[in-house]
Backbone of each chain as ProteinMPNN parsed JSONL, in Angstrom:
{"seq_chain_A": "DTAVSQTPKYLVTQMGNDKSIKCEQNLGHDTMYWYKQDSKKFLKIMFSYNNKELIINETVPNRFSPKSPDKAHLNLHINSLELGDSAVYFCASSQSTEMDIQYFGAGTRLSVL", "coords_chain_A": {"N_chain_A": [[1.157, -1.077, 0.131], [0.824, 1.651, -1.267], [2.353, 4.931, 0.449], [2.592, 7.88, 0.341], [1.219, 8.831, -2.383], [1.06, 10.205, -6.161], [-0.963, 11.327, -8.56], [-1.091, 12.42, -11.506], [1.288, 10.462, -13.091], [2.738, 10.809, -15.689], [2.54, 13.936, -16.965], [2.1, 15.444, -20.351], [1.057, 18.793, -21.734], [0.021, 21.663, -23.612], [1.421, 24.834, -23.564], [-0.013, 27.417, -21.976], [-1.937, 25.817, -21.311], [-3.909, 24.537, -18.38], [-3.485, 23.235, -15.286], [-3.484, 20.079, -12.815], [-2.429, 18.428, -10.205], [-2.553, 15.737, -8.338], [-1.717, 14.641, -4.787], [-1.739, 11.945, -1.831], [-1.23, 10.673, 1.022], [-1.084, 8.26, 3.255], [0.224, 8.293, 5.779], [-1.196, 9.169, 8.201], [0.25, 11.53, 8.27], [0.897, 14.998, 9.571], [2.219, 17.162, 7.967], [2.99, 18.105, 4.501], [4.398, 18.165, 1.741], [5.277, 19.937, -1.563], [7.774, 19.656, -3.875], [10.035, 20.117, -6.924], [11.854, 19.275, -9.569], [14.521, 20.091, -11.208], [15.16, 20.39, -14.495], [17.99, 19.716, -14.493], [18.105, 17.933, -12.122], [18.049, 18.994, -9.461], [16.438, 19.503, -6.612], [14.092, 21.552, -4.936], [11.834, 22.793, -2.838], [8.961, 23.768, -2.913], [6.46, 24.757, -1.665], [4.664, 24.3, 1.946], [2.3, 22.497, 3.827], [0.927, 22.881, 6.843], [-1.254, 20.834, 8.519], [-3.528, 21.661, 7.189], [-3.044, 24.167, 6.474], [-1.274, 26.728, 5.317], [2.439, 27.259, 5.268], [4.921, 27.034, 4.199], [5.851, 29.006, 1.667], [7.929, 29.134, -1.167], [8.532, 32.102, -2.954], [6.898, 31.4, -5.074], [6.103, 31.223, -8.589], [2.734, 32.849, -8.463], [1.44, 31.546, -10.476], [0.891, 29.379, -9.556], [-0.617, 26.926, -7.882], [-1.213, 26.046, -4.108], [-3.261, 23.55, -2.629], [-5.283, 22.452, 0.018], [-7.484, 19.711, 1.037], [-7.955, 18.599, 3.197], [-6.137, 16.747, 5.725], [-4.765, 14.492, 4.589], [-4.503, 15.047, 1.766], [-3.137, 16.929, -0.696], [-3.093, 19.13, -3.284], [-1.558, 20.321, -6.11], [-2.291, 22.928, -7.925], [-1.914, 24.132, -11.356], [-2.042, 27.045, -13.343], [-1.84, 28.641, -16.249], [0.074, 27.345, -18.4], [3.461, 27.449, -18.529], [6.639, 27.274, -21.114], [8.812, 26.458, -19.084], [8.041, 25.051, -16.821], [7.713, 22.787, -16.938], [8.841, 19.703, -15.798], [9.889, 17.671, -12.788], [7.866, 16.651, -10.048], [7.326, 16.921, -7.184], [5.832, 15.092, -4.021], [5.712, 15.281, -0.9], [5.876, 13.589, 2.543], [5.643, 14.373, 6.402], [5.58, 13.946, 9.872], [5.056, 15.906, 11.562], [5.492, 19.58, 11.884], [8.339, 19.29, 12.82], [11.717, 18.637, 13.103], [12.123, 15.997, 10.818], [11.741, 12.722, 9.245], [10.994, 12.985, 5.946], [8.892, 11.425, 3.297], [8.49, 10.56, 0.46], [6.657, 10.924, -2.704], [6.053, 8.808, -5.732], [6.454, 11.117, -7.907], [5.619, 13.654, -10.539], [6.008, 13.628, -13.814], [5.904, 16.579, -15.639], [5.595, 18.168, -18.647], [5.584, 20.508, -21.068], [4.399, 21.34, -23.264]], "CA_chain_A": [[0.094, 0.108, 0.126], [1.906, 3.266, -1.049], [2.472, 5.636, 1.264], [2.283, 8.735, -0.544], [1.145, 8.614, -4.362], [0.623, 11.253, -7.195], [-1.12, 11.385, -10.012], [-0.973, 11.756, -12.568], [2.854, 10.297, -13.479], [3.254, 11.553, -16.736], [1.309, 14.559, -17.846], [1.592, 16.439, -21.207], [0.389, 19.911, -21.901], [0.478, 22.448, -24.181], [1.419, 25.62, -23.233], [-1.267, 28.003, -21.42], [-3.222, 25.253, -20.342], [-4.344, 24.999, -17.164], [-3.902, 21.344, -15.237], [-3.529, 19.686, -11.656], [-1.625, 16.887, -9.582], [-2.892, 15.53, -6.989], [-1.018, 13.777, -3.607], [-2.736, 11.737, -1.341], [-0.113, 9.92, 1.853], [-2.088, 7.13, 4.651], [0.834, 7.832, 6.92], [-1.435, 9.65, 9.081], [1.009, 13.016, 8.889], [0.501, 16.217, 9.614], [3.01, 18.399, 7.05], [3.069, 18.103, 3.541], [5.208, 19.175, 1.026], [5.516, 20.136, -2.874], [9.151, 19.58, -3.875], [10.186, 21.133, -7.655], [13.202, 18.966, -9.565], [14.546, 20.595, -12.711], [16.07, 19.174, -15.703], [19.472, 19.036, -14.368], [18.178, 17.513, -11.246], [18.338, 20.246, -8.797], [15.216, 19.664, -5.867], [13.573, 22.772, -4.379], [11.074, 22.847, -2.03], [7.69, 24.734, -3.1], [5.635, 24.949, -0.519], [4.784, 23.137, 2.558], [1.135, 22.641, 4.69], [0.809, 21.61, 7.96], [-2.57, 20.485, 9.337], [-4.084, 22.448, 6.086], [-2.983, 25.647, 6.641], [0.189, 26.663, 4.61], [3.503, 27.269, 6.396], [6.3, 27.889, 3.379], [5.8, 29.588, 0.243], [9.121, 29.654, -1.367], [8.372, 32.711, -3.804], [6.641, 30.444, -6.359], [5.151, 32.662, -9.035], [1.36, 33.028, -8.341], [0.168, 30.964, -11.269], [0.718, 27.978, -9.01], [-1.779, 26.993, -5.948], [-1.79, 24.588, -3.923], [-4.836, 23.572, -1.905], [-5.014, 20.756, 0.995], [-8.911, 20.016, 1.626], [-7.41, 17.824, 4.726], [-4.237, 16.981, 5.89], [-4.227, 13.439, 3.867], [-4.422, 15.392, 0.645], [-2.022, 18.475, -0.986], [-2.987, 19.206, -4.589], [-1.314, 21.47, -7.052], [-2.997, 23.282, -9.959], [-1.059, 25.618, -12.395], [-2.555, 27.737, -14.55], [-1.165, 28.753, -17.408], [1.702, 26.736, -18.0], [4.685, 27.715, -19.23], [7.614, 25.717, -21.028], [9.78, 26.424, -17.656], [7.24, 24.893, -15.73], [8.492, 21.229, -17.241], [9.868, 19.512, -14.281], [9.376, 16.387, -12.462], [7.001, 17.483, -8.966], [7.662, 15.356, -6.073], [5.064, 15.568, -3.054], [6.402, 14.638, 0.147], [4.718, 14.271, 3.744], [6.43, 14.342, 7.674], [5.076, 13.595, 10.854], [4.684, 16.959, 11.827], [6.782, 20.691, 11.526], [9.501, 19.247, 13.54], [12.877, 18.414, 11.972], [11.837, 14.313, 10.858], [12.188, 11.866, 7.957], [10.017, 13.077, 4.892], [8.417, 10.37, 2.88], [8.263, 11.415, -1.181], [5.641, 10.16, -3.625], [6.965, 8.702, -7.243], [7.054, 12.364, -8.793], [5.074, 13.442, -11.47], [6.801, 14.276, -14.672], [5.205, 17.576, -16.383], [5.792, 18.027, -20.404], [4.611, 21.778, -21.175], [4.376, 21.951, -25.514]], "C_chain_A": [[1.269, 1.117, -0.139], [1.663, 4.2, -0.072], [2.453, 7.245, 1.148], [2.078, 8.262, -2.591], [0.348, 9.751, -4.55], [0.188, 11.178, -8.25], [-1.673, 12.713, -10.357], [0.908, 11.224, -12.503], [3.127, 11.054, -14.079], [1.983, 12.413, -16.816], [2.111, 15.53, -19.114], [0.547, 17.141, -21.526], [0.681, 20.592, -22.908], [0.434, 23.815, -23.243], [0.426, 26.629, -23.15], [-2.607, 27.358, -20.59], [-2.996, 25.393, -18.695], [-4.067, 22.77, -16.36], [-3.173, 21.217, -13.491], [-2.921, 18.404, -11.309], [-1.935, 17.022, -8.087], [-1.662, 14.031, -6.029], [-1.504, 13.58, -2.337], [-1.324, 10.647, -0.587], [-1.629, 9.09, 3.092], [-1.015, 7.122, 5.413], [0.311, 8.329, 8.099], [-0.7, 11.362, 9.825], [0.603, 14.508, 8.464], [1.153, 17.344, 8.799], [2.594, 18.018, 5.989], [3.578, 19.064, 2.267], [5.323, 19.025, -0.653], [7.462, 20.628, -3.3], [9.438, 19.859, -6.156], [11.432, 20.541, -8.589], [13.548, 19.349, -11.146], [15.202, 19.721, -13.766], [17.453, 19.239, -15.195], [19.322, 18.739, -12.738], [17.91, 18.185, -9.658], [16.574, 19.947, -8.17], [15.235, 20.89, -5.313], [12.329, 22.66, -3.964], [10.072, 24.218, -2.117], [6.806, 25.561, -2.132], [5.249, 23.113, 0.431], [3.501, 23.56, 3.387], [1.201, 21.689, 5.631], [-0.588, 21.858, 8.727], [-4.192, 21.182, 7.879], [-3.922, 23.769, 5.807], [-1.286, 25.788, 6.035], [1.004, 27.757, 4.85], [4.404, 27.601, 5.294], [5.143, 27.909, 1.845], [6.973, 30.125, -0.465], [8.794, 30.377, -2.553], [8.356, 32.158, -4.62], [5.793, 31.314, -6.986], [3.039, 31.855, -8.942], [0.233, 32.347, -9.509], [-0.252, 29.471, -10.821], [-0.142, 27.959, -7.629], [-2.314, 25.937, -5.627], [-2.746, 24.704, -3.298], [-4.808, 21.946, -1.128], [-6.479, 21.022, 1.634], [-8.882, 19.222, 3.081], [-6.244, 17.517, 4.545], [-3.835, 15.421, 5.357], [-3.862, 13.879, 2.681], [-3.773, 17.052, 0.357], [-1.681, 18.095, -2.467], [-2.281, 20.438, -5.048], [-2.01, 21.745, -8.153], [-2.056, 24.505, -10.028], [-1.557, 26.173, -13.577], [-1.449, 28.662, -15.514], [-0.136, 28.651, -18.033], [2.322, 27.06, -18.988], [5.694, 26.933, -19.79], [8.587, 25.164, -19.99], [8.771, 25.627, -16.917], [7.44, 23.454, -15.754], [9.117, 20.994, -16.278], [9.428, 18.464, -14.046], [8.867, 17.414, -10.512], [7.124, 16.398, -8.259], [6.343, 15.567, -4.45], [5.577, 14.751, -1.884], [5.566, 14.632, 1.452], [5.861, 13.453, 5.129], [5.041, 14.447, 8.718], [4.079, 15.187, 11.297], [5.714, 18.303, 11.024], [7.694, 20.079, 12.227], [10.029, 18.594, 12.764], [11.87, 16.145, 11.88], [11.824, 14.075, 9.075], [10.611, 12.525, 6.997], [9.845, 12.262, 3.824], [7.944, 10.885, 1.498], [7.235, 10.086, -1.644], [6.958, 9.587, -4.945], [7.55, 9.878, -8.275], [6.177, 12.185, -9.945], [5.288, 14.26, -12.715], [6.249, 15.201, -15.253], [6.109, 18.132, -17.386], [5.627, 19.083, -20.558], [5.323, 22.025, -22.732], [4.748, 22.861, -25.965]], "O_chain_A": [[2.288, 1.331, 0.518], [0.483, 4.227, 0.279], [2.232, 7.793, 2.228], [2.652, 7.659, -3.499], [-0.53, 10.253, -3.849], [1.0, 10.915, -9.137], [-2.332, 13.61, -9.831], [1.645, 11.832, -11.728], [3.693, 12.058, -13.648], [0.818, 12.018, -16.774], [2.792, 16.442, -18.647], [-0.594, 16.695, -21.653], [1.768, 20.256, -23.38], [-0.391, 23.935, -22.337], [-0.136, 26.865, -24.22], [-3.534, 27.746, -19.88], [-2.221, 26.082, -18.031], [-4.358, 21.656, -16.795], [-2.471, 22.115, -13.025], [-2.922, 17.433, -12.066], [-1.746, 17.818, -7.167], [-1.119, 13.011, -6.453], [-1.754, 14.542, -1.611], [-0.567, 9.992, -1.304], [-2.735, 9.488, 3.455], [-0.88, 6.038, 5.98], [0.975, 8.149, 9.12], [-0.84, 11.999, 10.869], [0.162, 14.978, 7.416], [0.666, 18.468, 8.921], [1.556, 17.38, 6.171], [3.279, 20.214, 1.946], [5.472, 17.865, -1.037], [8.094, 21.648, -3.024], [8.342, 19.536, -6.614], [12.353, 21.353, -8.501], [12.901, 18.931, -12.107], [15.633, 18.57, -13.712], [18.139, 18.454, -15.85], [20.207, 19.175, -12.001], [17.493, 17.414, -8.794], [15.606, 20.088, -8.918], [16.335, 21.418, -5.147], [11.545, 22.373, -4.869], [10.27, 25.322, -1.61], [6.617, 26.771, -2.007], [5.341, 21.914, 0.171], [3.413, 24.745, 3.709], [1.383, 20.471, 5.615], [-0.903, 22.857, 9.374], [-5.414, 21.042, 7.901], [-4.589, 24.411, 4.995], [-0.349, 25.045, 6.325], [0.64, 28.928, 4.747], [4.789, 28.76, 5.444], [4.24, 27.249, 1.33], [7.167, 31.341, -0.483], [8.668, 29.611, -3.509], [9.385, 32.032, -5.283], [4.958, 32.024, -6.426], [2.484, 30.806, -9.268], [-0.992, 32.424, -9.594], [-1.101, 28.692, -11.253], [-0.238, 28.747, -6.688], [-3.167, 25.181, -6.093], [-3.295, 25.804, -3.222], [-4.479, 20.825, -1.516], [-6.796, 21.95, 2.378], [-9.78, 19.321, 3.918], [-5.454, 17.792, 3.642], [-2.697, 15.035, 5.624], [-2.881, 13.295, 2.222], [-3.938, 18.052, 1.057], [-0.8, 17.373, -2.933], [-2.398, 21.496, -4.429], [-2.283, 21.017, -9.108], [-1.644, 25.378, -9.263], [-1.423, 25.68, -14.697], [-0.389, 29.191, -15.183], [0.603, 29.601, -18.291], [1.932, 27.018, -20.155], [5.89, 25.863, -19.213], [9.055, 24.029, -19.898], [9.123, 25.903, -15.771], [7.36, 22.84, -14.69], [9.906, 21.791, -15.771], [8.589, 17.996, -14.816], [9.389, 18.416, -10.022], [7.054, 15.217, -8.597], [6.363, 16.733, -4.056], [5.827, 13.555, -2.029], [4.668, 15.463, 1.592], [6.572, 12.455, 5.009], [3.907, 14.858, 8.469], [2.866, 15.399, 11.308], [6.415, 18.177, 10.021], [8.356, 21.112, 12.332], [9.469, 17.979, 11.856], [11.301, 15.456, 12.726], [11.872, 14.838, 8.11], [9.453, 12.47, 7.409], [10.865, 12.301, 3.136], [6.979, 11.65, 1.475], [7.076, 8.934, -1.239], [8.161, 9.827, -5.048], [8.497, 9.835, -9.06], [5.895, 11.079, -10.409], [4.862, 15.414, -12.778], [5.527, 14.5, -15.961], [7.237, 18.528, -17.092], [4.992, 19.15, -19.505], [6.32, 22.625, -23.136], [4.658, 23.029, -27.182]]}, "seq_chain_B": "AQSVTQPDIHITVSEGASLELRCNYSYGATPYLFWYVQSPGQGLQLLLKYFSGDTLVQGIKGFEAEFKRSQSSFNLRKPSVHWSDAAEYFCAVGDHGGATNKLIFGTGTLLAVQP", "coords_chain_B": {"N_chain_B": [[23.958, 31.81, 3.503], [21.67, 28.665, 3.976], [22.665, 25.662, 2.598], [23.56, 22.957, 0.349], [26.405, 21.081, -0.476], [27.245, 18.908, -2.857], [30.017, 17.659, -4.607], [30.882, 15.934, -6.778], [29.533, 15.148, -9.577], [28.953, 12.908, -11.086], [29.934, 9.788, -10.864], [31.462, 6.079, -11.175], [32.082, 3.381, -10.724], [33.501, 0.06, -10.262], [31.829, -3.014, -9.924], [31.58, -4.087, -6.549], [33.407, -2.647, -5.451], [34.763, -0.347, -3.468], [32.575, 2.098, -2.217], [32.403, 6.427, -1.776], [30.852, 8.86, -1.382], [30.627, 12.6, -1.552], [29.548, 14.95, 0.611], [28.844, 18.346, 1.684], [28.256, 20.99, 3.857], [26.711, 23.875, 4.493], [25.164, 25.152, 7.27], [23.799, 27.191, 9.783], [23.184, 26.091, 12.574], [22.78, 23.354, 14.278], [23.005, 20.535, 12.684], [21.093, 18.605, 10.857], [20.621, 15.623, 8.899], [20.424, 14.168, 5.819], [20.512, 11.56, 3.787], [19.013, 10.738, 0.078], [18.358, 8.227, -1.566], [17.931, 8.683, -5.228], [15.998, 6.246, -7.568], [15.856, 5.814, -11.071], [13.451, 6.71, -12.609], [12.256, 6.764, -10.51], [10.498, 7.808, -7.275], [12.272, 9.257, -4.178], [14.128, 7.887, -1.797], [14.947, 7.301, 1.46], [18.08, 6.888, 2.647], [19.751, 6.897, 5.355], [19.865, 8.677, 8.027], [20.781, 12.145, 9.96], [20.763, 13.253, 13.762], [21.525, 13.498, 15.698], [23.764, 12.353, 18.708], [25.63, 9.738, 17.762], [28.111, 9.682, 15.671], [28.591, 8.124, 13.213], [26.775, 6.778, 11.03], [24.165, 3.93, 10.409], [22.462, 3.105, 7.589], [20.193, 1.664, 5.216], [20.27, -1.334, 3.119], [23.069, -1.54, 3.373], [24.252, 0.719, 3.392], [26.531, 3.301, 5.561], [26.83, 6.946, 7.031], [29.238, 9.161, 7.742], [29.489, 11.957, 10.454], [30.933, 14.528, 10.195], [31.382, 17.277, 12.009], [33.839, 19.54, 12.212], [34.558, 19.062, 9.862], [32.594, 20.159, 8.207], [30.96, 17.943, 6.991], [29.061, 15.314, 5.479], [29.738, 12.284, 4.55], [28.893, 9.399, 2.462], [29.093, 6.061, 2.427], [29.976, 2.693, 1.16], [30.923, -0.608, 1.537], [30.953, -2.596, -0.564], [29.457, -2.265, -3.803], [26.686, -3.059, -5.676], [25.113, -3.756, -8.151], [22.538, -3.193, -8.22], [23.099, -0.73, -7.377], [23.338, 1.724, -8.521], [22.27, 4.785, -9.428], [20.431, 7.858, -8.904], [22.127, 10.241, -6.035], [21.388, 12.274, -3.168], [21.943, 14.413, -0.985], [20.942, 16.126, 1.89], [20.02, 18.41, 3.713], [18.304, 19.486, 6.65], [16.545, 22.649, 7.3], [15.3, 24.151, 9.725], [13.521, 26.216, 10.597], [11.597, 28.144, 12.997], [8.425, 27.641, 12.66], [8.401, 26.027, 11.002], [9.514, 23.788, 8.54], [12.225, 22.358, 6.588], [13.904, 20.57, 3.47], [17.094, 21.269, 2.141], [18.925, 20.195, -0.632], [21.331, 19.115, -2.517], [23.055, 18.968, -5.348], [23.116, 16.205, -5.996], [24.485, 13.41, -7.238], [25.595, 11.288, -9.406], [25.656, 7.424, -9.888], [27.481, 5.16, -11.578], [27.922, 1.863, -12.514], [29.952, -0.455, -12.605], [29.988, -3.52, -14.795]], "CA_chain_B": [[22.898, 30.927, 3.449], [22.098, 26.943, 4.144], [23.548, 25.386, 1.561], [24.518, 21.946, 0.155], [27.419, 20.891, -1.65], [28.278, 17.341, -3.403], [31.623, 18.053, -5.485], [30.896, 14.862, -7.608], [28.569, 15.249, -9.854], [29.302, 11.599, -11.583], [30.929, 8.247, -10.188], [31.699, 5.001, -12.029], [32.806, 2.244, -9.759], [33.076, -1.341, -10.704], [31.157, -3.904, -9.119], [31.907, -5.268, -5.378], [34.307, -1.664, -5.475], [34.24, 0.68, -2.193], [32.398, 3.71, -2.545], [32.21, 7.36, -1.01], [29.8, 10.052, -1.975], [30.828, 13.28, -0.448], [28.717, 15.519, 1.086], [29.238, 19.086, 2.166], [27.159, 21.647, 4.019], [26.642, 24.834, 5.269], [24.076, 25.43, 8.161], [24.276, 28.01, 10.995], [22.957, 25.606, 13.829], [23.309, 21.81, 14.598], [22.175, 20.21, 11.369], [19.949, 17.45, 10.71], [21.396, 15.589, 7.465], [19.561, 13.012, 5.42], [20.881, 11.031, 2.412], [18.07, 10.069, 0.009], [18.392, 7.56, -3.296], [16.314, 8.521, -6.702], [16.77, 5.096, -8.888], [15.605, 5.875, -12.777], [12.151, 7.225, -12.674], [11.421, 6.679, -9.241], [11.082, 9.125, -5.935], [13.301, 9.223, -3.57], [13.726, 6.81, -1.011], [15.931, 7.831, 2.48], [19.121, 5.604, 2.718], [19.865, 7.144, 6.341], [19.964, 10.231, 8.294], [22.032, 12.109, 11.309], [19.851, 13.97, 14.078], [22.023, 13.46, 16.644], [24.236, 11.092, 18.638], [26.905, 8.953, 16.99], [28.733, 10.473, 14.255], [28.542, 7.109, 12.253], [25.241, 6.319, 11.35], [24.211, 3.842, 9.569], [21.164, 3.05, 7.085], [19.395, 0.475, 4.242], [21.044, -1.656, 1.67], [24.377, -1.785, 3.772], [25.164, 2.184, 3.495], [26.828, 4.479, 6.501], [27.352, 7.905, 6.766], [29.674, 10.065, 8.722], [28.914, 12.999, 10.21], [32.388, 15.318, 10.981], [30.921, 18.963, 12.404], [35.155, 19.984, 11.712], [34.796, 19.348, 8.518], [30.986, 19.877, 7.666], [30.98, 16.771, 6.01], [28.631, 13.882, 5.744], [30.134, 11.605, 3.547], [28.025, 8.49, 2.135], [30.288, 5.52, 2.526], [29.296, 1.643, 1.033], [32.034, -1.232, 1.849], [30.974, -2.931, -1.681], [29.327, -1.763, -4.589], [26.224, -4.005, -6.088], [24.84, -3.264, -9.4], [21.652, -2.084, -8.342], [23.188, 0.79, -6.576], [23.13, 2.351, -9.953], [21.182, 5.77, -9.03], [20.863, 9.19, -7.996], [22.151, 10.023, -4.449], [21.329, 13.529, -2.502], [22.135, 14.746, 0.019], [20.165, 17.521, 2.173], [20.287, 19.014, 5.268], [16.9, 19.902, 7.532], [16.571, 23.913, 7.748], [13.64, 23.914, 10.559], [13.811, 27.545, 11.673], [10.408, 28.317, 14.01], [7.498, 26.808, 12.742], [8.693, 24.885, 9.372], [10.634, 22.653, 8.141], [11.992, 21.731, 5.204], [15.012, 20.047, 3.372], [17.431, 21.799, 1.459], [19.306, 19.443, -1.181], [22.336, 19.638, -2.996], [22.665, 18.724, -6.956], [22.764, 14.854, -6.567], [25.443, 12.393, -7.504], [25.09, 9.934, -10.251], [26.613, 6.712, -9.72], [27.201, 4.261, -12.582], [28.225, 0.791, -11.372], [30.422, -1.236, -13.866], [30.815, -5.23, -14.23]], "C_chain_B": [[23.158, 29.47, 4.042], [22.262, 26.492, 2.115], [24.146, 23.755, 1.604], [25.127, 21.596, -0.681], [27.582, 19.07, -2.345], [29.147, 17.773, -5.132], [31.257, 17.07, -6.789], [29.833, 14.709, -8.728], [27.979, 13.243, -10.822], [30.112, 10.526, -10.839], [30.707, 7.589, -10.687], [32.523, 4.393, -11.161], [32.165, 0.984, -10.071], [32.174, -1.778, -9.336], [32.069, -4.401, -8.214], [33.593, -4.137, -5.073], [33.926, -1.074, -4.023], [33.515, 1.713, -2.685], [31.811, 4.818, -1.632], [31.761, 8.377, -1.885], [30.138, 10.974, -1.487], [30.042, 14.027, -0.504], [28.729, 16.778, 2.27], [28.502, 20.326, 2.681], [27.067, 22.711, 4.852], [25.254, 25.302, 6.095], [24.653, 26.289, 9.539], [23.994, 27.337, 12.86], [23.21, 24.387, 13.628], [22.06, 20.969, 13.352], [21.849, 18.965, 11.336], [20.245, 17.121, 9.247], [20.675, 14.167, 7.325], [20.354, 12.845, 3.807], [19.869, 9.917, 1.905], [18.781, 9.34, -1.504], [17.633, 8.074, -4.236], [17.219, 7.651, -7.802], [15.813, 5.878, -10.07], [13.918, 6.046, -12.696], [11.143, 7.017, -11.557], [11.42, 7.958, -8.184], [11.948, 8.633, -5.237], [13.015, 8.656, -2.147], [15.039, 7.209, 0.318], [16.444, 6.226, 2.474], [19.392, 5.847, 4.535], [19.906, 8.745, 6.693], [20.919, 10.658, 10.014], [20.886, 13.595, 12.012], [21.208, 14.132, 15.282], [23.265, 12.549, 17.515], [25.734, 10.566, 18.314], [27.195, 9.32, 15.646], [28.699, 9.651, 13.106], [26.717, 6.284, 12.254], [24.758, 5.487, 10.388], [22.66, 3.334, 9.25], [20.796, 1.683, 6.022], [20.637, 0.406, 3.478], [22.92, -1.329, 1.864], [25.272, -0.702, 3.625], [25.427, 2.779, 5.01], [27.096, 5.664, 5.727], [28.118, 8.47, 8.311], [29.782, 11.452, 9.31], [30.439, 13.391, 10.906], [31.854, 16.796, 10.878], [32.606, 19.587, 12.093], [35.113, 20.129, 10.351], [33.718, 19.423, 8.107], [30.382, 19.439, 6.425], [29.504, 15.831, 6.484], [28.36, 13.288, 4.766], [29.205, 10.236, 3.924], [29.392, 7.095, 1.821], [29.137, 3.709, 2.054], [30.527, 0.385, 1.202], [32.096, -2.015, -0.142], [29.879, -2.809, -2.485], [28.155, -2.708, -5.158], [25.711, -2.992, -7.307], [23.803, -2.548, -9.422], [21.626, -0.856, -7.234], [23.234, 2.027, -7.45], [22.216, 3.18, -9.691], [21.493, 7.297, -8.809], [21.078, 9.193, -6.564], [22.169, 11.305, -3.89], [21.374, 13.602, -1.404], [21.73, 15.771, 0.192], [20.534, 17.227, 3.682], [18.89, 19.873, 5.643], [17.31, 21.422, 7.542], [15.125, 24.129, 8.612], [14.131, 25.322, 11.631], [12.11, 27.75, 11.55], [9.521, 27.15, 13.47], [7.768, 26.01, 11.557], [9.863, 24.132, 9.688], [11.348, 22.335, 6.716], [13.645, 21.639, 4.505], [15.426, 20.749, 2.107], [18.633, 20.652, 0.437], [20.332, 19.916, -1.851], [22.064, 18.88, -4.561], [22.861, 17.854, -7.127], [24.552, 14.286, -7.295], [25.243, 11.446, -8.26], [26.045, 8.676, -10.766], [26.417, 5.666, -10.789], [28.057, 3.366, -11.933], [28.48, -0.336, -12.928], [30.393, -2.797, -13.437], [31.597, -5.638, -14.069]], "O_chain_B": [[24.233, 29.039, 4.458], [22.018, 26.954, 1.0], [24.899, 23.309, 2.471], [24.652, 21.667, -1.814], [28.333, 18.273, -1.782], [28.79, 18.045, -6.278], [31.4, 17.608, -7.887], [29.15, 13.72, -8.462], [26.869, 12.734, -10.976], [31.083, 10.904, -10.183], [29.587, 7.769, -11.166], [33.623, 4.859, -10.863], [30.968, 0.712, -10.161], [31.93, -1.223, -8.265], [33.096, -4.99, -8.552], [34.636, -4.619, -4.633], [32.842, -1.349, -3.507], [33.938, 2.244, -3.712], [30.933, 4.524, -0.821], [32.265, 8.667, -2.97], [30.173, 10.63, -0.306], [29.5, 14.122, -1.606], [28.656, 16.513, 3.47], [27.976, 20.884, 1.718], [27.353, 22.509, 6.033], [24.333, 25.805, 5.45], [25.696, 26.053, 10.149], [24.38, 27.818, 13.926], [23.97, 24.18, 12.681], [20.833, 20.909, 13.28], [22.573, 18.197, 11.97], [20.186, 18.004, 8.391], [20.409, 13.334, 8.191], [20.647, 13.712, 2.984], [19.636, 8.835, 2.443], [19.544, 9.904, -2.288], [16.431, 7.889, -4.047], [18.236, 7.859, -8.463], [14.955, 6.624, -9.598], [13.323, 4.972, -12.786], [9.913, 7.044, -11.519], [12.197, 8.91, -8.267], [12.475, 7.571, -5.566], [11.999, 8.86, -1.482], [16.162, 7.394, -0.154], [15.913, 5.119, 2.387], [19.197, 4.792, 5.138], [19.96, 9.712, 5.933], [21.445, 9.91, 10.839], [20.393, 14.52, 11.368], [21.657, 15.263, 15.465], [23.853, 11.865, 16.677], [26.78, 11.098, 18.684], [26.446, 9.203, 14.676], [28.759, 10.197, 12.004], [25.965, 5.659, 13.001], [24.775, 6.02, 9.279], [21.8, 3.159, 10.114], [21.362, 0.634, 6.329], [21.536, 1.201, 3.207], [23.752, -1.035, 1.005], [26.502, -0.762, 3.656], [24.432, 2.721, 5.732], [27.409, 5.768, 4.541], [27.767, 8.3, 9.479], [30.255, 12.248, 8.499], [30.98, 12.792, 11.836], [31.885, 17.425, 9.82], [32.358, 20.573, 11.399], [35.533, 21.104, 9.727], [33.575, 18.502, 7.303], [29.771, 19.918, 5.47], [29.052, 15.747, 7.626], [27.34, 13.38, 4.084], [28.832, 9.921, 5.054], [30.389, 7.258, 1.119], [27.984, 3.526, 2.444], [31.457, 0.936, 0.612], [33.112, -1.93, -0.832], [28.935, -3.335, -1.895], [28.785, -3.764, -5.221], [25.88, -1.774, -7.366], [23.67, -1.562, -10.147], [20.745, -0.298, -6.579], [23.165, 3.179, -7.022], [21.102, 2.66, -9.628], [22.598, 7.792, -8.587], [20.467, 8.417, -5.829], [23.293, 11.751, -4.118], [20.787, 12.776, -0.705], [21.802, 16.622, -0.696], [21.029, 16.357, 4.4], [18.506, 20.812, 4.947], [18.502, 21.582, 7.804], [14.028, 24.245, 8.065], [14.705, 25.451, 12.712], [11.441, 27.612, 10.526], [9.746, 25.965, 13.717], [6.898, 25.164, 11.35], [10.701, 23.945, 10.571], [10.607, 22.047, 5.777], [14.515, 22.429, 4.873], [14.655, 20.925, 1.163], [19.422, 20.226, 1.28], [20.426, 21.143, -1.9], [21.003, 18.322, -4.841], [22.998, 17.666, -8.336], [25.474, 14.991, -7.703], [24.584, 10.539, -7.752], [26.888, 8.733, -11.661], [25.272, 5.249, -10.963], [28.816, 3.706, -11.026], [27.734, -0.766, -13.807], [30.629, -3.28, -12.329], [31.616, -6.814, -13.706]]}, "name": "protein", "num_of_chains": 2, "seq": "DTAVSQTPKYLVTQMGNDKSIKCEQNLGHDTMYWYKQDSKKFLKIMFSYNNKELIINETVPNRFSPKSPDKAHLNLHINSLELGDSAVYFCASSQSTEMDIQYFGAGTRLSVLAQSVTQPDIHITVSEGASLELRCNYSYGATPYLFWYVQSPGQGLQLLLKYFSGDTLVQGIKGFEAEFKRSQSSFNLRKPSVHWSDAAEYFCAVGDHGGATNKLIFGTGTLLAVQP"}
């Protein structure tokens, strides 16, 4: 049973479209994250939510809007997709905002054409 | 600013040989350190972590890492590499400021294993 699951695994779309990526964790964790991995494999945090509340927003363009309907889910909606948004997006979760292990999903590879 | 440096972009070792992947960090407070592995097309899997205590930590798959505060390093080692160890390895420091925490990653080291 997958601990952190993301859908879809692959997403190919045209510039200007709007798309969403979904993430769910069944670990009972309070804190969830979105990371972006660029074409050079560099990983950088985008957002973090704790109990549905936004706690980290790392100067991400406001075309990116995370939403957490409950603490087990953190979705990422992207408006007006640009070529530079092409990347692998990873969802992760941890027990709380205290320093602890973060468990990662398998990633969503987004390709903007 | 907090940062992690992995000096080796790409390393090739022979199967059965020993391995050391380098990681240096810059962090003002007590560091929380991690090594993750990413196999092709997969997510990140935690190999090991250091929070406090014994500076030599053991992880999964026969990996270990040693925290050296004087050198700001947290190098990953394995005595005998298996072909299945071929993957991308990421060192990370946990940035725990206030009510938040996040991982700051290095740029990764790609490990190739020769038969």
